[in-house]
N, C-alpha and C positions, 0 to 999 in steps of 0.2 A: 363244825368249825370250818370256816372258809379258808382256802389257800390264798396266800398273798403272792402275787407275781411281781417281779421287778426286772427291769431291763439292765443287763450287764453289757456295756459297750465293748469291753475287752473280750468277752466270750464271742460276741458277734464278729469282731475283727479276726479272732482265731479261726472261726468257721469260714469266713470269707477267704482267708489266706489258704486254708486247706483246699477250698474249691478252686482257687486260682492255681495252686500247685498241681492238682489233678488235671486241670485243663491244659496247662503247659506240658505236663508229662504226656498227655494224650497227643498233643500236637507234635511233640518230639517223636513219639512212637510211630506216628503216621508219616514221618519223614518230611514234615513241612519245613523244618529248619528253624533257624533262629528268628525270632520276631523282635525287631529292634526299631523303635520309633523315635525315642528321644534319649539323649545321652547327657548325663550330668558332667559339667566341665568345671572343675575347681578353678577359681580365678582369684589372684592376689592383686590388689590395687595398692601401690606404694606411692605416697605423695612425698616428694622431695622439694627442696627450695626452688629449683628451676625447672622441674619436670614432674610428670606423673608416669610411673612405670606400671604396666599391667602384664602379668604373667598368667597365661591360661594353659591348662593341660588339655591337649586335643589329640590323644593317641589314635593312630590308625587312619588319620586323614592325610591326603596329599596336599601339598602347598596350593595347588590349583582349586581345591575344594573350599578354601577359606576366604572369607570376605570380611574386611574391617573398614568401618567408616564412622564419622561423627555426624550426628544429626541432633539439633536442638539441645546442645550441651550434654549429649549422651554418647558414649562409645558403644557401637553395635558390632558384635562379633557373631558371624554366622558361618557355620561349617556344615556341609551336606555331602553325604556319600551314598552312592548307589553301587551295588555289587551284584553281579549275576554269575552263577557257576552252573555248568551243565556237565553231567557225566553220562556217557553212553556206553552201554555194553550190549552184548548179544540179546539179552532178555529184558533189559530194562532201560529206562531213561530217568535220570534224577536231575531236577532243576531246583536251584535255591536262589532266592532273591533276598538281599539284605539291604536295609535302608536305615540310615542313621542321620540325625540332625542335632545340631547344637545351636541355640540362639540365646545370646546373653546381651542385655541392655544395661549399661553401667553409667550411672550419673557421675559426671566429672566434677570434682570438688573445686575447680578453679577455671578461669578463662584460659583457653589454650590456643596455640598457633596450629591450625589445621593443615597448613601448607608444609609444615616441617615434621610431620609424623613419620616415624620409622618403625618398621615391623620386620621381624625375622622369625623363621620357623625352623626348628631343628629337633630331631628325635622326639616328635610329638609335643613339643613345648613351643607355644607362641609367645614371643616377647614383643611388647609394644612400648615405644618411648614417645611421649607426647610433651613437647616443650610448653611451658606456661608462658603467657604473655606478661612481660615485665611491666608493671604499672608503677609510675613514679608517684610518690605521695606528695600532695600539695599541702604546704603548711601555710596557714592563714594567720596573720598577726592580728590580735585583737587590740583595738584602739581604745 
C-alpha cells in the first residue's frame, strides 16, 4: 500500500515560527539587540460634516521624527527614528542600533483644504484635523 502525503500549511507555518523564534533568541543571546524595521501604527479616520480627523498612535517618536502631508488625495504619515547606544567598560564595548519606521497612506474620503491642516502630537498620539472644502449644491430647474 502506498502512503499518501498531503501538505498542511498550518504545520509549515508552525515550523517557520519556531525557526524564527530560534533565530531571534540567538540574535538576542549574541547581544545584537533589538531588530526593528517596521512598526504598526493604528490609525482612526473620522469623517465629520466639516472636517476629517485622523488619530494615529506613534509611541516613542519625537515630534521632529514625524512628517505629514497630502499628495493626490491621500494623507501620508511618515515617522522614522534612529537610535544608537554605546556602553563602555574596562573589558568590553557594547553598541546597539535601533531603527524604526512608520509609513501610512490614507485615501481621504472628500476634497480637503490643504492650507488649513492642523496637527498636534502629544504623549505618542498624533491628531490631524483636515477641513473639508465646502461645495455649494447647484439646483437646476427642469423646464
